[in-house]
C-alpha positions in Angstrom: 56.8 121.9 73.5 58.8 124.0 75.9 59.6 121.0 78.2 60.7 119.0 75.2 63.1 121.7 74.1 64.5 121.9 77.6 65.0 118.2 77.8 66.8 118.1 74.4 69.1 120.9 75.4 69.9 119.2 78.6 70.7 115.9 76.9 72.9 117.6 74.3 74.7 119.6 77.0 75.8 116.5 78.9 76.6 114.4 75.8 73.6 112.2 75.9 73.6 111.4 79.6 70.4 111.9 81.6 69.9 115.3 83.2 71.0 115.6 86.8 68.8 117.5 89.2 69.1 121.0 90.5 69.1 121.0 94.3 68.0 124.2 96.0 68.7 124.4 99.8 67.6 127.2 102.1 69.5 127.2 105.3 69.0 129.2 108.6 72.3 131.0 109.4 71.1 133.2 112.2 68.2 135.5 112.9 69.3 138.0 110.3 70.2 135.9 107.3 69.7 132.7 105.3 72.2 130.7 103.2 70.8 129.9 99.8 72.5 127.3 97.6 72.0 125.9 94.1 73.7 122.6 93.3 74.3 122.6 89.6 74.2 119.5 87.3 77.0 119.0 84.8 77.4 121.6 82.1 74.9 123.9 83.7 76.2 127.4 84.3 73.0 129.5 84.5 69.6 129.0 86.1 66.5 131.0 85.1 64.4 132.5 88.0 60.7 132.0 87.8 60.1 135.4 89.4 61.8 137.9 87.2 61.9 141.6 86.2 62.7 144.8 88.0 61.0 143.9 91.2 62.8 140.6 91.4 66.1 142.4 90.7 65.5 144.7 93.6 64.8 141.7 95.9 68.1 140.0 94.8 70.2 143.2 94.9 70.7 142.5 98.6 72.0 138.9 98.1 75.7 138.5 98.8 77.7 135.8 97.0 79.5 133.6 99.6 82.3 132.8 97.2 83.6 133.9 93.8 81.1 131.7 91.9 77.7 133.1 92.2 75.8 136.1 90.7 72.1 136.8 90.8 70.0 139.4 89.0 66.4 139.9 88.0 66.5 137.0 85.5 69.3 134.5 86.3 71.5 132.9 88.9 74.8 132.4 87.1 78.1 130.7 87.7 81.1 133.0 87.2 83.7 130.2 86.8 83.6 127.0 84.9 84.8 124.9 87.9 81.9 126.1 90.1 79.2 123.4 90.7 77.4 125.3 93.5 76.0 128.8 93.7 75.9 130.1 97.3 74.3 133.4 98.5 73.6 135.0 101.9 70.1 136.4 101.9 69.4 139.1 104.6 66.0 139.3 106.3 64.1 142.4 105.4 60.7 144.0 106.1 61.0 145.9 102.8 58.8 143.6 100.7 58.8 144.6 97.0 55.8 142.8 95.7 54.2 139.4 96.4 55.5 137.2 99.2 58.7 138.3 100.9 61.9 136.3 100.5 63.0 136.3 104.1 60.9 138.1 106.7 62.0 138.4 110.4 59.9 136.6 112.9 61.7 137.2 116.2 64.8 135.0 116.0 63.0 132.9 113.3 62.7 133.6 109.6 59.7 133.3 107.3 60.7 132.1 103.9 58.7 132.0 100.6 60.4 129.9 97.9 58.8 131.8 95.0 61.6 134.3 95.3 64.2 131.6 94.9 62.5 129.3 92.5 64.2 128.4 89.1 62.7 126.7 86.1 63.6 123.3 84.7 66.1 124.5 82.1 69.0 122.5 83.7 66.8 119.6 85.0 64.3 118.8 87.7 64.4 121.1 90.6 64.3 119.9 94.2 63.9 122.1 97.3 65.0 121.5 100.8 65.4 123.4 104.1 68.0 123.2 106.9 67.5 124.6 110.4 67.3 123.3 114.0 63.5 123.8 113.7 61.4 123.7 110.5 57.7 124.2 110.2 55.8 123.7 106.9 52.8 122.0 105.5 51.2 121.8 109.0 54.2 119.7 110.2 57.2 120.3 112.4 60.7 118.9 111.5 64.2 119.0 113.0 67.4 119.8 111.1 66.3 119.0 107.5 63.1 118.8 105.5 62.4 118.3 101.8 59.5 119.9 99.9 57.2 117.6 98.0 57.8 117.1 94.3 56.2 119.9 92.3 55.4 122.0 95.4 58.8 123.4 96.4 58.9 126.4 94.1 55.8 128.1 95.6 55.5 127.4 99.3 56.2 129.0 102.7 58.3 127.7 105.5 59.3 128.9 109.0 62.9 128.3 109.9 63.8 128.5 113.6 66.9 128.3 115.8 65.3 125.6 117.9 62.6 123.0 117.6 58.9 124.1 117.6 56.2 122.9 119.8 52.4 123.2 119.7 51.1 126.2 121.5 47.3 126.1 122.3 45.4 125.5 119.0 48.3 126.8 116.9 51.5 125.4 115.6 53.5 128.6 115.3 55.9 131.2 116.6 54.7 134.1 118.7 57.4 136.8 118.9 57.7 137.9 122.5 58.4 141.4 121.3 54.7 141.6 120.4 53.9 141.8 124.2 51.4 139.7 126.1 48.4 142.0 125.4 48.8 141.7 121.6 49.5 138.0 121.6 46.5 137.3 123.8 44.3 139.4 121.4 45.7 137.6 118.3 45.1 134.2 119.8 41.5 135.0 120.8 40.7 136.6 117.5 42.1 133.7 115.5 40.2 131.1 117.5 36.9 133.0 117.3 37.3 133.7 113.6 37.8 130.0 112.8 34.8 129.0 114.9 32.5 131.6 113.3 33.6 130.8 109.7 33.3 127.1 110.2 29.7 127.6 111.2 28.6 130.0 108.4 30.7 128.3 105.7 30.0 124.6 106.4 31.1 123.4 102.9 34.5 125.1 103.1 37.6 122.9 103.5 39.6 124.7 106.2 43.2 123.8 106.8 44.9 125.1 110.0 48.0 127.1 109.0 51.3 127.4 110.9 51.3 130.9 112.4 54.3 133.2 112.3 53.7 136.4 114.3 56.3 139.1 114.7 56.7 142.8 115.7 59.2 144.5 113.4 60.6 148.0 112.8 60.2 149.5 109.3 59.5 152.7 107.4 56.2 154.4 107.7 53.4 154.3 110.2 52.3 151.5 112.5 50.6 148.9 110.2 50.1 145.2 109.8 51.7 143.3 106.9 51.0 139.6 106.2 49.8 136.8 104.0 47.9 133.6 104.5 50.0 130.8 102.9 50.4 127.5 104.7 52.7 129.5 107.0 50.5 132.5 107.9 52.7 135.5 108.3 51.3 138.1 110.7 53.8 140.9 110.7 53.2 144.1 112.8 55.3 147.0 111.7 56.1 149.6 114.4 53.3 148.2 116.5 52.5 149.6 120.0 53.0 147.2 122.9 49.9 148.7 124.5 47.5 149.3 121.6 44.7 151.8 121.8 41.2 151.0 120.7 41.9 151.9 117.1 45.1 149.8 116.9 43.2 146.8 118.5 40.4 147.2 115.9 43.0 147.3 113.1 44.7 144.2 114.5 41.4 142.3 114.8 40.4 143.1 111.2 43.8 142.1 109.9 43.8 138.8 111.7 40.3 138.0 110.6 41.2 138.9 107.0 44.1 136.5 106.9 42.2 133.6 108.6 39.3 134.2 106.1 41.7 133.3 103.3 42.0 129.8 104.8 38.3 129.3 103.9 38.9 130.1 100.2 40.7 128.4 97.4 43.3 130.8 96.0 44.8 128.5 93.4 41.4 127.6 92.1 40.6 131.2 91.2 43.9 131.9 89.4 42.2 131.3 86.0 39.8 134.2 86.5 40.7 137.6 85.1 39.6 139.1 88.5 41.4 136.4 90.5 42.9 138.9 93.0 39.6 140.8 93.5 37.8 137.5 94.1 40.4 136.3 96.6 41.3 139.6 98.4 37.9 141.1 98.1 36.4 137.9 99.4 38.5 137.9 102.5 37.7 141.6 103.1 33.9 140.7 102.8 34.2 137.9 105.3 36.1 139.9 107.9 33.7 142.9 107.4 30.4 141.0 107.9 32.0 138.7 110.5 33.1 141.9 112.3 29.6 143.3 112.2 27.9 140.0 113.3 30.3 139.5 116.2 30.4 143.2 117.3 34.0 143.8 116.5 32.8 146.6 114.3 30.0 148.9 115.3 27.6 149.9 112.6 29.2 153.3 112.4 32.7 151.8 112.1 31.5 149.4 109.5 29.9 152.2 107.5 33.1 154.3 107.7 35.1 151.3 106.5 32.8 150.6 103.6 32.6 154.3 102.6 36.4 154.6 102.6 36.8 151.4 100.6 34.4 152.6 97.9 35.9 156.1 98.0 39.4 154.7 97.4 38.0 152.6 94.6 36.4 155.6 92.9 39.5 157.7 93.4 41.6 155.3 91.3 39.2 153.8 88.9 37.1 156.9 88.2 35.5 156.8 84.7 37.5 153.8 83.5 35.9 150.4 83.3 37.3 147.8 85.8 37.7 145.2 83.1 40.1 147.4 81.1 42.5 148.3 84.0 45.9 146.8 84.0 47.5 145.2 87.0 49.8 148.3 87.4 46.8 150.5 87.4 45.3 148.5 90.3 48.4 149.7 92.3 49.9 146.3 92.9 46.7 144.8 94.1 45.4 147.4 96.6 42.3 148.2 94.5 41.4 144.5 94.6 40.9 144.8 98.3 39.0 148.1 98.3 36.9 147.7 95.1 36.6 144.1 96.1 35.1 144.8 99.5 32.5 147.2 98.0 31.7 144.8 95.2 31.1 141.8 97.4 29.0 143.7 100.0 26.8 145.7 97.7 26.6 142.8 95.2 25.4 140.4 97.8 23.0 142.9 99.3 21.4 143.1 95.8 21.4 139.3 95.4 18.3 137.6 94.1 16.6 134.6 95.7 16.5 133.4 99.3 20.0 132.2 100.0 22.0 134.3 102.5 25.3 136.0 101.7 27.5 133.4 103.4 25.6 130.7 101.6 26.2 132.3 98.3 29.9 132.7 99.1 30.1 129.0 100.2 28.2 127.9 97.1 30.7 129.6 94.7 33.6 127.7 96.2 31.7 124.5 96.3 31.2 124.9 92.5 34.9 125.6 92.1 35.8 122.3 93.8 33.8 120.4 91.1 35.5 122.2 88.2 37.4 119.9 85.8 38.2 122.2 82.9 38.6 126.0 82.6 35.5 126.1 80.4 33.4 124.9 83.3 34.5 127.6 85.8 31.4 129.0 87.5 30.6 132.6 86.6 31.6 134.7 89.6 28.9 137.5 89.2 26.2 134.9 88.6 27.2 132.8 91.6 27.0 135.7 94.0 23.9 137.4 92.7 21.9 134.3 91.6 23.3 131.2 93.1 21.1 128.3 92.0 18.0 130.5 91.3 16.4 129.3 88.0 16.1 132.0 85.3 18.2 134.5 87.3 20.7 136.8 85.5 23.4 139.0 87.1 22.2 142.6 87.0 25.1 144.4 88.7 28.4 142.6 89.2 28.7 141.7 85.6 28.5 145.4 84.8 30.7 146.6 87.6 33.5 144.2 86.7 33.0 144.3 82.9 34.7 146.3 80.1 31.8 148.1 78.6 30.9 150.7 81.2 32.8 153.0 83.4 32.7 151.9 87.0 31.7 155.3 88.3 28.6 155.4 86.1 27.6 151.9 87.1 27.9 152.7 90.8 25.8 155.8 90.3 23.1 153.8 88.6 23.3 151.1 91.2 22.8 153.4 94.1 20.1 155.3 92.3 18.1 152.1 91.9 18.8 150.4 95.2 19.1 153.3 97.6 21.9 151.5 99.5 24.0 154.7 99.6 23.6 158.4 98.7 26.0 160.9 97.2 28.0 163.2 99.5 30.9 165.6 99.1 34.4 164.4 100.2 35.0 164.1 103.9 38.4 165.0 105.5 39.7 161.4 105.2 38.9 161.4 101.5 40.5 164.8 101.1 43.6 163.4 102.7 43.6 160.5 100.3 43.4 162.9 97.4 46.3 165.0 98.8 48.3 161.8 98.9 47.6 161.3 95.2 48.4 164.9 94.4 51.8 164.7 96.2 52.6 161.4 94.4 51.8 163.1 91.1 54.3 165.9 92.0 56.9 163.2 92.8 56.3 161.5 89.5 57.0 164.8 87.7 60.1 165.3 89.7 61.5 161.7 89.8 59.7 159.7 87.1 58.2 157.4 89.7 56.6 157.6 93.1 57.3 155.8 96.4 56.0 157.3 99.6 55.0 156.4 103.2 51.9 158.4 104.3 51.6 158.9 108.0 49.2 160.7 110.3 50.6 164.2 109.7 53.1 163.8 106.9 54.3 162.0 103.9 57.8 160.5 104.0 59.7 160.1 100.7 61.3 156.8 99.9 64.8 156.6 98.3 63.9 156.9 94.6 66.6 157.5 92.0 66.5 160.2 89.4 64.8 163.0 91.4 65.6 166.6 90.7 64.4 168.2 94.0 63.0 165.5 96.3 65.3 163.1 98.3 64.8 159.9 100.2 64.2 160.5 103.8 62.4 163.8 103.4 59.1 164.2 105.1 56.5 166.6 103.8 54.4 168.3 106.5 52.8 171.2 104.7 51.5 172.2 101.3 51.0 175.8 100.4 51.9 176.6 104.0 48.9 174.7 105.4 49.1 171.4 107.3 49.4 168.6 104.8 46.6 166.5 106.3 43.4 167.2 108.2 43.0 170.8 107.1 39.9 171.6 105.0 41.6 173.9 102.6 44.9 172.2 101.8 43.7 170.2 98.8 42.0 173.2 97.1 45.0 175.4 97.8 47.3 172.8 96.3 45.2 172.5 93.1 44.9 176.3 92.8 48.6 176.8 93.1 49.3 174.4 90.3 46.8 176.1 88.1 47.9 179.6 88.8 51.6 179.3 89.3 52.5 176.0 87.8 54.2 175.0 91.1 53.3 173.9 94.6 55.0 175.0 97.8 56.0 172.0 100.0 57.4 172.3 103.5 59.6 169.6 104.9 59.8 168.4 108.5 63.3 169.9 108.6 61.9 173.4 107.7 63.2 173.2 104.1 60.7 174.7 101.6 60.6 173.5 98.0 58.6 175.0 95.1 57.8 171.9 93.1 57.0 172.3 89.4 53.5 171.3 88.6 52.5 170.8 84.9 49.1 169.2 85.4 46.7 170.1 88.2 45.2 167.3 90.2 41.6 166.5 89.3 39.6 165.8 92.5 36.7 163.4 92.7 33.6 165.7 93.3 31.2 163.2 94.8 31.5 160.1 97.0 28.9 157.8 98.6 27.7 157.3 102.1 26.0 153.9 102.9 22.6 153.6 104.4 23.5 150.9 107.0 20.0 150.2 108.1 18.9 149.4 104.6 22.1 147.6 103.6 22.1 145.3 106.7 18.4 144.6 106.3 19.2 143.2 102.8 22.4 141.3 103.9 20.5 139.7 106.8 17.6 138.7 104.7 
């Protein structure tokens, strides 16, 4: 019905003539900017963005009109004059991704582009997408000067735009930013190659497609960290990354690269119909990189245990007594819980699987069933696929409860560990206390500003530029709470909670030396018990 309404409106607008197309072109200007243009059909003065809302408005707030015609906001791209037939914007590159794929991410002197940020609906007619640059890489192909997206695909795809033509490097079509340094590039290549070889062996039914790889070292707010995604152009961004990484940085890089390559053995679009699509997708990649890391020795048993304990701890910190099935997308913190709860769900759920098939075989079997789906009604049950596979008479005992709406997740985990013995309860360790302090500080910021945006680092929390704050300001960095070091001190969390209860305020010390007594109406409620995995028992079950 909607498409018919659009068509009728279009025909009426142009006095019965057929609708002309909307042509969207994304052009490489230089390493810091794109030119985005929308060619409008007759009588069309406004395009409707597919990605809309406050996040989209923030993305487009940096766009500059290249003439007096164009205006863009969270909902529309609009013509400001009746004579304008083209809307033209300059789009700067940025590492400050809002949510989802970035619009224009720096990759050395190239630019990663994801069209979902520019896509418009068919209100004014069929939409065509094209790219202009000396070098263009997309859909596992390399082009020169100009390239067109396939019909129906252009509004949700990635492309790499370069100032020169691109050539095959080793096993990868891609761009390796020389700013990464030889050591990092060598490690990424080796990890990528070994990940592909391992996953091809353990997931023989998967349909792997080699991505174009875009690797860059960039400067941004916060600590050194990876930031990427695994579309057909795989973006591997390394923010504030050391040229000579220590062992911890190398391990982080390895796990990040293996996570992204693991996505290429999944079917993201096929899981979109599931209520838990992001947990299935992101948790699945986390599971693959975790067990692959253990099998290949990239993670020691102690490191794997710490990783799993922290993942489940973060899951419990945010879900607590709520049921997973009743959480909103916002409550899942923009998708982070899908990673952390997802990792724990996959690993423990597959350890508790019934029957003889191994964990990789169950994973492979789930996606094999997805490839055969013809209607939404025939979607395989995720919990049953992992716990039971093809076992006759088998019923899911745990995953259906963990991901359901009826029971609080904390209670289900407690029951699960009591019956399986895969982990035992422990008090919070220092890392978990640090995580709770981060939550407590964000709660204070919400009281002060109405919202929270912070960058936790090793010894401080940096405040983002959030409007409406009474006391906090963007650029501040909190180093102490109640005159104790913010992180890695055993008493800071309890002192912060006590101050809120006793004085209704918490003393925060900034890196500059400034001290603020922050109002605190509601004391933070810590999680009292976490869980520590029994790796010997868990691996025995996973390797069964």
